[in-house]
Kinemage of the C-alpha trace (Angstrom):
@kinemage 1
@onewidth
@group {chain A} dominant
@subgroup {mainchain}
@vectorlist {calphas} color= white
{ca met a 1} P 15.220 31.387 33.360
{ca ser a 2} L 18.731 30.727 34.291
{ca thr a 3} L 19.495 32.350 37.318
{ca thr a 4} L 19.074 31.626 41.611
{ca thr a 5} L 18.624 34.001 44.062
{ca ala a 6} L 20.516 34.256 47.165
{ca ser a 7} L 18.573 32.103 49.162
{ca leu a 8} L 15.884 29.583 47.289
{ca pro a 9} L 15.762 29.721 43.608
{ca thr a 10} L 12.892 32.040 41.910
{ca ser a 11} L 13.235 29.825 38.972
{ca ala a 12} L 11.793 27.071 40.753
{ca thr a 13} L 9.330 28.996 43.029
{ca ser a 14} L 7.687 30.230 39.414
{ca ala a 15} L 7.507 26.579 38.245
{ca pro a 16} L 6.107 24.657 41.329
{ca arg a 17} L 5.647 21.565 39.051
{ca phe a 18} L 8.106 18.519 41.015
{ca pro a 19} L 10.813 18.279 37.989
{ca leu a 20} L 10.465 14.420 38.224
{ca gly a 21} L 11.999 13.656 34.996
{ca pro a 22} L 15.569 15.890 35.591
{ca leu a 23} L 15.668 14.435 39.049
{ca leu a 24} L 15.495 11.043 37.886
{ca leu a 25} L 18.544 12.107 35.683
{ca leu a 26} L 20.115 13.281 37.975
{ca ser a 27} L 19.769 10.343 40.577
{ca leu a 28} L 20.818 7.718 37.956
{ca ala a 29} L 23.777 9.817 37.598
{ca val a 30} L 24.260 9.606 41.614
{ca phe a 31} L 23.866 5.839 40.856
{ca val a 32} L 26.518 5.070 38.429
{ca thr a 33} L 29.331 7.435 40.218
{ca val a 34} L 28.766 5.543 43.421
{ca thr a 35} L 28.595 1.899 41.832
{ca ala a 36} L 32.229 3.310 40.467
{ca glu a 37} L 33.316 4.210 43.246
{ca ser a 38} L 33.181 0.897 45.274
{ca leu a 39} L 33.140 -0.976 41.628
{ca pro a 40} L 36.944 -2.762 42.947
{ca ala a 41} L 35.725 -4.153 46.192
{ca gly a 42} L 32.991 -6.128 44.018
{ca leu a 43} L 35.685 -7.262 41.191
{ca leu a 44} L 38.584 -7.883 43.720
{ca pro a 45} L 39.539 -11.338 42.488
{ca glu a 46} L 38.906 -10.400 38.810
{ca met a 47} L 41.228 -7.141 39.078
{ca val a 48} L 43.760 -8.786 40.601
{ca gln a 49} L 44.091 -11.687 38.083
{ca gly a 50} L 43.571 -9.235 35.141
{ca leu a 51} L 46.245 -6.592 36.930
{ca glu a 52} L 48.471 -9.018 38.115
{ca thr a 53} L 48.541 -7.309 41.546
{ca asp a 54} L 47.187 -8.264 45.187
{ca pro a 55} L 44.422 -7.987 47.290
{ca leu a 56} L 45.670 -4.770 48.923
{ca gly a 57} L 46.520 -3.178 45.855
{ca val a 58} L 42.888 -3.269 44.155
{ca gly a 59} L 41.683 -2.071 47.838
{ca leu a 60} L 44.094 1.066 47.370
{ca leu a 61} L 42.133 1.652 43.992
{ca ile a 62} L 39.350 2.627 46.421
{ca ser a 63} L 41.376 4.728 48.220
{ca val a 64} L 43.250 6.710 46.167
{ca trp a 65} L 39.549 7.545 44.570
{ca ala a 66} L 38.847 8.818 48.362
{ca leu a 67} L 41.814 10.797 48.491
{ca thr a 68} L 41.273 12.413 45.205
{ca val a 69} L 37.940 13.387 46.391
{ca ile a 70} L 39.192 15.130 49.271
{ca val a 71} L 42.341 16.929 47.641
{ca thr a 72} L 40.472 18.118 44.699
{ca ser a 73} L 36.316 18.818 44.962
{ca ile a 74} L 36.861 22.257 47.287
{ca pro a 75} L 39.159 23.694 44.516
{ca leu a 76} L 37.332 22.399 41.342
{ca ala a 77} L 33.920 23.508 43.131
{ca arg a 78} L 35.322 27.409 43.634
{ca ala a 79} L 36.900 27.141 40.436
{ca thr a 80} L 33.751 26.152 38.404
{ca ala a 81} L 31.206 28.443 40.542
{ca arg a 82} L 30.344 31.053 37.997
{ca phe a 83} L 29.643 28.281 35.107
{ca asp a 84} L 26.230 27.106 34.226
{ca arg a 85} L 25.706 24.315 36.689
{ca arg a 86} L 24.310 22.172 33.980
{ca leu a 87} L 27.174 22.150 32.136
{ca val a 88} L 29.309 21.725 34.931
{ca ala a 89} L 27.392 18.398 36.242
{ca gly a 90} L 27.587 17.124 32.789
{ca gly a 91} L 31.226 17.894 32.004
{ca ala a 92} L 32.013 16.066 35.355
{ca leu a 93} L 30.273 13.125 33.932
{ca val a 94} L 31.941 13.432 30.470
{ca phe a 95} L 34.997 13.244 32.061
{ca phe a 96} L 33.752 10.660 34.578
{ca ala a 97} L 32.930 7.990 31.382
{ca ile a 98} L 36.301 8.910 29.829
{ca ala a 99} L 38.416 7.975 32.944
{ca asn a 100} L 36.075 4.512 33.281
{ca ala a 101} L 36.527 3.711 29.729
{ca ala a 102} L 39.789 4.133 30.306
{ca thr a 103} L 40.423 1.851 33.790
{ca ala a 104} L 38.474 -0.855 31.304
{ca phe a 105} L 41.224 -0.643 28.755
{ca ala a 106} L 44.152 -0.377 31.803
{ca pro a 107} L 47.189 -2.491 30.461
{ca thr a 108} L 48.471 -2.276 33.716
{ca tyr a 109} L 48.519 -1.690 37.710
{ca glu a 110} L 49.637 1.712 37.325
{ca ala a 111} L 47.937 2.550 34.380
{ca ala a 112} L 44.663 1.535 36.227
{ca val a 113} L 45.643 3.833 39.476
{ca ala a 114} L 46.057 6.689 37.068
{ca thr a 115} L 42.649 6.430 35.667
{ca arg a 116} L 41.031 5.757 39.202
{ca ile a 117} L 42.313 9.334 40.047
{ca ala a 118} L 41.263 10.864 37.097
{ca ala a 119} L 37.600 9.417 37.511
{ca gly a 120} L 37.906 10.661 41.583
{ca val a 121} L 38.512 14.014 40.141
{ca ala a 122} L 35.457 13.862 38.225
{ca his a 123} L 33.000 12.120 40.715
{ca gly a 124} L 34.558 14.785 43.401
{ca leu a 125} L 33.500 17.575 41.298
{ca phe a 126} L 29.852 15.673 40.323
{ca trp a 127} L 28.785 15.468 43.678
{ca ala a 128} L 30.058 19.163 44.692
{ca ile a 129} L 27.358 20.465 42.255
{ca val a 130} L 24.725 17.792 41.827
{ca ile a 131} L 22.838 18.745 45.059
{ca val a 132} L 23.375 22.304 44.474
{ca tyr a 133} L 22.164 21.949 41.180
{ca ala a 134} L 18.831 19.902 41.962
{ca thr a 135} L 17.843 22.438 44.381
{ca ser a 136} L 18.130 25.029 41.572
{ca leu a 137} L 15.486 23.202 40.042
{ca leu a 138} L 13.105 22.711 42.920
{ca ala a 139} L 10.394 25.022 44.435
{ca pro a 140} L 11.296 25.298 48.591
{ca ser a 141} L 8.029 22.935 49.446
{ca his a 142} L 9.815 20.253 47.532
{ca leu a 143} L 13.272 20.428 47.989
{ca gly a 144} L 13.249 17.690 50.894
{ca arg a 145} L 11.699 15.413 48.514
{ca gly a 146} L 13.672 16.370 45.516
{ca leu a 147} L 17.079 16.017 47.225
{ca ala a 148} L 15.902 12.454 48.934
{ca leu a 149} L 14.734 11.318 45.334
{ca val a 150} L 18.287 12.527 43.869
{ca thr a 151} L 20.371 10.802 47.085
{ca ala a 152} L 18.479 7.729 46.516
{ca gly a 153} L 20.508 6.684 43.644
{ca gly a 154} L 23.405 6.507 46.294
{ca thr a 155} L 21.561 3.940 48.156
{ca leu a 156} L 20.756 1.880 45.481
{ca ala a 157} L 24.092 1.736 44.379
{ca thr a 158} L 25.090 -0.491 47.254
{ca leu a 159} L 21.812 -2.478 46.941
{ca ala a 160} L 21.903 -2.941 43.489
{ca gly a 161} L 24.468 -1.536 41.431
{ca leu a 162} L 27.834 -3.213 43.077
{ca pro a 163} L 25.951 -6.822 42.810
{ca ala a 164} L 24.992 -5.999 39.011
{ca ala a 165} L 28.434 -4.729 38.255
{ca thr a 166} L 29.936 -8.207 39.857
{ca leu a 167} L 27.447 -10.202 38.011
{ca ile a 168} L 28.552 -8.626 34.524
{ca ala a 169} L 32.606 -9.552 35.629
{ca gln a 170} L 31.487 -12.691 36.573
{ca leu a 171} L 29.815 -13.605 33.230
{ca phe a 172} L 32.365 -11.098 30.944
{ca ser a 173} L 34.934 -9.467 32.578
{ca trp a 174} L 35.740 -6.987 34.961
{ca arg a 175} L 36.794 -4.421 32.023
{ca trp a 176} L 33.168 -4.930 31.020
{ca ala a 177} L 31.811 -3.983 34.288
{ca phe a 178} L 33.672 -0.644 33.908
{ca gly a 179} L 32.800 -0.205 30.069
{ca val a 180} L 29.322 -0.720 31.128
{ca leu a 181} L 29.662 2.190 33.443
{ca ala a 182} L 31.087 4.330 31.115
{ca ala a 183} L 28.696 4.161 28.522
{ca ile a 184} L 25.865 4.992 30.803
{ca ala a 185} L 27.694 7.688 32.230
{ca phe a 186} L 28.295 9.495 28.849
{ca ala a 187} L 24.866 8.516 27.871
{ca leu a 188} L 23.935 10.865 31.161
{ca ala a 189} L 25.951 13.410 30.376
{ca val a 190} L 24.690 14.294 26.665
{ca thr a 191} L 21.308 13.760 28.121
{ca ile a 192} L 21.859 16.264 31.020
{ca ile a 193} L 23.616 18.686 28.758
{ca ile a 194} L 20.925 18.842 26.204
{ca arg a 195} L 17.905 18.209 28.000
{ca leu a 196} L 18.023 19.769 31.456
{ca pro a 197} L 17.476 23.836 32.020
{ca arg a 198} L 20.454 26.078 32.179
{ca arg a 199} L 20.937 27.956 35.765
{ca leu a 200} L 23.817 30.319 36.205
{ca pro a 201} L 24.488 31.085 39.891
{ca glu a 202} L 23.621 34.874 40.500
{ca pro a 203} L 26.228 37.275 41.868
{ca ala a 204} L 25.600 37.654 45.607
{ca leu a 205} L 23.827 40.968 46.047
{ca arg a 206} L 25.168 42.983 49.024
{ca pro a 207} L 22.637 45.041 51.111
{ca ala a 208} L 23.203 48.807 50.753
{ca gly a 209} L 25.264 50.195 53.348
{ca arg a 210} L 27.072 46.687 54.642
{ca pro a 211} L 30.541 46.207 54.643
{ca arg a 212} L 31.747 43.688 52.593
{ca gly a 213} L 32.473 40.341 55.003
{ca ala a 214} L 32.112 36.568 55.334
{ca asp a 215} L 28.918 35.316 54.244
{ca ala a 216} L 26.720 35.069 57.270
{ca ser a 217} L 26.003 30.978 56.619
{ca leu a 218} L 29.723 29.932 56.632
{ca gly a 219} L 29.599 29.537 60.124
{ca pro a 220} L 26.532 27.117 60.264
{ca ile a 221} L 28.353 25.604 56.987
{ca val a 222} L 31.306 24.949 58.932
{ca leu a 223} L 29.254 22.962 61.621
{ca phe a 224} L 27.433 20.931 59.000
{ca ala a 225} L 30.655 19.615 57.543
{ca ala a 226} L 32.247 18.629 60.783
{ca ala a 227} L 28.870 16.672 61.735
{ca ser a 228} L 29.031 15.098 58.460
{ca leu a 229} L 32.875 13.956 59.173
{ca val a 230} L 31.968 12.539 62.827
{ca phe a 231} L 28.941 10.819 61.293
{ca ala a 232} L 30.945 8.875 58.453
{ca leu a 233} L 33.496 7.986 61.026
{ca gly a 234} L 30.982 6.435 63.238
{ca gln a 235} L 29.190 4.575 60.392
{ca phe a 236} L 32.344 3.294 58.733
{ca ala a 237} L 33.718 2.445 62.445
{ca thr a 238} L 31.317 -0.169 62.759
{ca phe a 239} L 30.332 -0.893 59.273
{ca thr a 240} L 33.728 -2.223 58.207
{ca tyr a 241} L 33.594 -4.644 60.467
{ca val a 242} L 29.671 -5.661 60.312
{ca arg a 243} L 29.982 -9.399 60.018
{ca pro a 244} L 32.266 -10.425 62.958
{ca leu a 245} L 29.404 -7.720 64.761
{ca leu a 246} L 26.907 -10.026 63.892
{ca glu a 247} L 28.507 -13.197 64.083
{ca val a 248} L 30.488 -13.074 66.807
{ca ser a 249} L 28.620 -9.814 69.070
{ca ala a 250} L 25.136 -11.035 68.447
{ca gly a 251} L 25.869 -14.510 67.537
{ca val a 252} L 23.661 -14.789 64.305
{ca pro a 253} L 24.126 -17.817 62.203
{ca glu a 254} L 26.448 -17.206 59.082
{ca ala a 255} L 23.831 -18.427 56.774
{ca gln a 256} L 21.481 -15.369 58.140
{ca val a 257} L 23.888 -12.655 57.692
{ca pro a 258} L 23.094 -11.995 54.039
{ca leu a 259} L 19.542 -11.580 54.533
{ca leu a 260} L 19.911 -9.474 57.405
{ca leu a 261} L 22.278 -7.176 55.447
{ca leu a 262} L 19.804 -7.229 52.756
{ca ala a 263} L 17.029 -5.912 55.257
{ca tyr a 264} L 19.414 -3.110 56.441
{ca gly a 265} L 19.748 -2.226 52.846
{ca ala a 266} L 16.062 -2.152 52.289
{ca ala a 267} L 15.531 -0.247 55.741
{ca gly a 268} L 18.347 2.516 54.333
{ca leu a 269} L 15.831 2.677 51.236
{ca ala a 270} L 13.021 3.357 53.815
{ca gly a 271} L 14.826 6.177 55.329
{ca val a 272} L 15.727 7.702 51.984
{ca ala a 273} L 11.759 7.135 51.319
{ca ile a 274} L 11.018 9.090 54.755
{ca ala a 275} L 13.383 11.764 54.701
{ca gly a 276} L 11.854 13.941 51.870
{ca pro a 277} L 8.419 14.269 53.139
{ca leu a 278} L 10.084 15.074 56.844
{ca ala a 279} L 12.652 17.264 55.388
{ca asp a 280} L 9.933 19.174 53.384
{ca arg a 281} L 7.476 19.523 56.773
{ca trp a 282} L 9.771 18.874 60.087
{ca pro a 283} L 13.392 19.269 59.064
{ca arg a 284} L 15.200 19.763 62.315
{ca ala a 285} L 13.113 17.923 64.799
{ca ser a 286} L 13.488 14.891 61.806
{ca ile a 287} L 17.215 14.795 62.034
{ca val a 288} L 17.563 15.324 65.458
{ca val a 289} L 14.981 12.103 66.077
{ca ile a 290} L 17.272 10.335 63.422
{ca leu a 291} L 20.199 11.033 65.332
{ca val a 292} L 19.055 10.332 68.536
{ca gly a 293} L 17.692 6.680 67.338
{ca leu a 294} L 21.023 6.002 65.442
{ca ala a 295} L 22.612 6.539 68.945
{ca val a 296} L 20.084 3.930 71.253
{ca ala a 297} L 21.208 1.679 68.323
{ca phe a 298} L 24.304 1.946 68.416
{ca gly a 299} L 23.673 1.307 72.323
{ca ile a 300} L 22.104 -1.984 72.039
{ca leu a 301} L 24.785 -3.318 69.406
{ca thr a 302} L 27.651 -2.172 72.205
{ca phe a 303} L 25.388 -3.602 75.353
{ca ala a 304} L 22.779 -5.982 74.178
{ca ala a 305} L 24.071 -7.086 70.690
{ca asp a 306} L 23.422 -11.050 71.785
{ca ser a 307} L 19.387 -9.961 72.304
{ca pro a 308} L 16.483 -9.896 69.922
{ca leu a 309} L 17.199 -6.064 70.031
{ca val a 310} L 19.778 -6.627 67.919
{ca tyr a 311} L 16.946 -7.061 64.915
{ca val a 312} L 15.414 -3.719 66.084
{ca ala a 313} L 19.058 -1.955 66.103
{ca leu a 314} L 19.960 -3.102 62.667
{ca ala a 315} L 16.559 -1.730 61.385
{ca ala a 316} L 17.022 1.796 63.318
{ca trp a 317} L 20.836 1.852 61.647
{ca gly a 318} L 19.702 1.287 58.172
{ca val a 319} L 16.830 4.017 58.397
{ca ala a 320} L 19.083 6.224 60.099
{ca ile a 321} L 21.752 5.927 56.950
{ca gly a 322} L 19.737 6.220 54.546
{ca ala a 323} L 17.744 9.376 56.077
{ca phe a 324} L 20.414 11.426 57.269
{ca phe a 325} L 22.181 12.610 53.934
{ca pro a 326} L 19.083 13.840 52.537
{ca leu a 327} L 17.817 15.651 55.543
{ca gln a 328} L 21.263 17.387 56.044
{ca ser a 329} L 21.353 18.042 52.644
{ca ala a 330} L 18.257 20.024 52.519
{ca leu a 331} L 18.557 21.705 55.633
{ca leu a 332} L 22.191 22.865 54.363
{ca met a 333} L 20.848 24.209 50.973
{ca arg a 334} L 18.134 26.001 52.563
{ca ile a 335} L 20.646 27.655 54.976
{ca ala a 336} L 23.200 28.478 52.378
{ca thr a 337} L 23.357 31.247 50.116
{ca asp a 338} L 24.126 31.240 46.481
{ca arg a 339} L 27.100 32.385 47.044
{ca thr a 340} L 27.876 29.474 49.523
{ca arg a 341} L 25.859 27.105 48.046
{ca thr a 342} L 28.337 24.790 46.198
{ca leu a 343} L 30.922 25.410 48.976
{ca ala a 344} L 28.730 24.353 51.465
{ca ser a 345} L 27.986 20.893 48.966
{ca ala a 346} L 31.557 20.619 48.056
{ca gly a 347} L 32.676 20.894 51.937
{ca thr a 348} L 30.038 18.134 52.970
{ca val a 349} L 31.616 15.663 50.110
{ca val a 350} L 35.408 16.015 51.389
{ca thr a 351} L 34.529 16.119 54.920
{ca phe a 352} L 32.496 12.716 54.439
{ca asn a 353} L 35.148 10.911 52.849
{ca ile a 354} L 37.540 11.839 55.488
{ca gly a 355} L 35.189 10.321 57.646
{ca ile a 356} L 35.528 7.072 55.498
{ca ala a 357} L 38.872 6.892 55.246
{ca val a 358} L 39.582 7.429 58.960
{ca gly a 359} L 36.440 5.164 60.154
{ca pro a 360} L 37.479 2.033 59.597
{ca trp a 361} L 41.294 2.893 61.175
{ca leu a 362} L 39.607 3.983 64.858
{ca gly a 363} L 37.320 1.299 64.303
{ca asp a 364} L 40.105 -1.304 64.376
{ca leu a 365} L 42.117 0.703 67.080
{ca val a 366} L 39.126 0.025 69.450
{ca gly a 367} L 38.594 -3.270 68.755
{ca gly a 368} L 37.938 -4.117 65.233
{ca ala a 369} L 36.469 -7.762 64.177
{ca ala a 370} L 38.441 -8.995 67.330
{ca gln a 371} L 35.873 -7.135 69.353
{ca pro a 372} L 33.181 -5.239 67.340
{ca thr a 373} L 31.533 -3.682 70.330
{ca gly a 374} L 34.336 -1.494 71.308
{ca ala a 375} L 33.496 0.086 67.534
{ca thr a 376} L 29.962 0.341 68.276
{ca ala a 377} L 30.719 2.623 71.518
{ca leu a 378} L 33.078 4.755 69.719
{ca ser a 379} L 30.144 4.683 66.648
{ca gly a 380} L 27.689 5.644 69.194
{ca gly a 381} L 29.799 8.349 70.730
{ca ala a 382} L 30.301 9.783 67.288
{ca val a 383} L 26.467 10.069 67.102
{ca leu a 384} L 26.409 12.027 69.823
{ca val a 385} L 28.777 14.517 68.942
{ca ser a 386} L 27.293 14.634 65.422
{ca leu a 387} L 24.018 15.431 66.980
{ca val a 388} L 25.333 18.256 68.883
{ca leu a 389} L 26.983 19.529 65.712
{ca val a 390} L 24.122 19.434 64.141
{ca val a 391} L 21.789 21.312 66.379
{ca val a 392} L 23.953 24.254 66.963
{ca ala a 393} L 24.565 24.768 62.865
{ca val a 394} L 20.549 24.502 63.198
{ca ser a 395} L 20.223 27.186 65.774
{ca arg a 396} L 22.628 29.251 64.067
{ca gly a 397} L 21.198 29.278 60.635
{ca arg a 398} L 17.598 28.840 61.339
{ca arg a 399} L 16.832 32.661 60.260
{ca arg a 400} L 17.775 31.441 56.621
{ca tyr a 401} L 15.318 29.190 56.309
{ca ala a 402} L 11.791 28.612 57.115
{ca ala a 403} L 10.844 25.453 59.103
């Protein structure tokens, strides 16, 4: 079956088996794209030398990517909204692979900037469609677990993808790191196009006698997008300065910092793991608890960073970061209609990237590396704002889904 309904896909409902293979493919594709997004950070010394630039120039290769995603995601999502979602996801990955291969062969810094812009375009479109496509493969009872599996690829990219690419660069060349990612992305694109099922969006049906107007899910979608922006702002206002937070504010010995960051990442994976079952059983309560827990964690990091509670706060922070996106995605896909689902996904990608871009600047403005507790206080307030926005969004959209 190739179409979806206005709510959740009947095609998935009629085949209630959990589509593990397709979801693993999509999760691996997420892993590759997120790894490539932050790759210059892990290859900074090698790229500085190879492209004859400076650290700021390499850092801008990440910034230009994020800016491209912000500008292009929604227009591209709208332009491709009527096409088979499998082909859109696969086509975006093909373009992504070509752009990263071009980065691997970039002769100059200016050429690398151009190829990063091209890769950012593909990344934005892929992320705008991957959650929507995964949703179309899932029965409603599997939605939370399925989306948690897909988004787990992003968490693994931070824990394993970036370190692995850095190792390749150290052993061979930074160009090899981009080349390997390009080859994997192309293989995934071909597999997705050939092996995964078609999904054509069904035209939205209008009840007889009801005037044409704005979709009722647009209000909650806008609120979720705003919550995503504020959440990302709070995350990166503090995480950018996590090393001075641990070393200066918490007084953690420098040798322990890598171990604590590894534990933070492991907590993030735990958050992803628990988010799936929670999203399928208690979606609204779970996201509220996660955000409240994160606000408390930032409160501890602000007022009691030099106490043993810092370890509890760091673990709670990691769990919340891992769980938030799957929980929000599951709620958003249940609330959105087929007419607005792609826009909802693209909008969240855009606002999250805006938060990524603005968060470090605001964190520096209130203290940054010199006074990290100023950033944690800002982050705690941002999480509380995000909590209010999520509660209002769920309240307005609760008639769109069954809890």
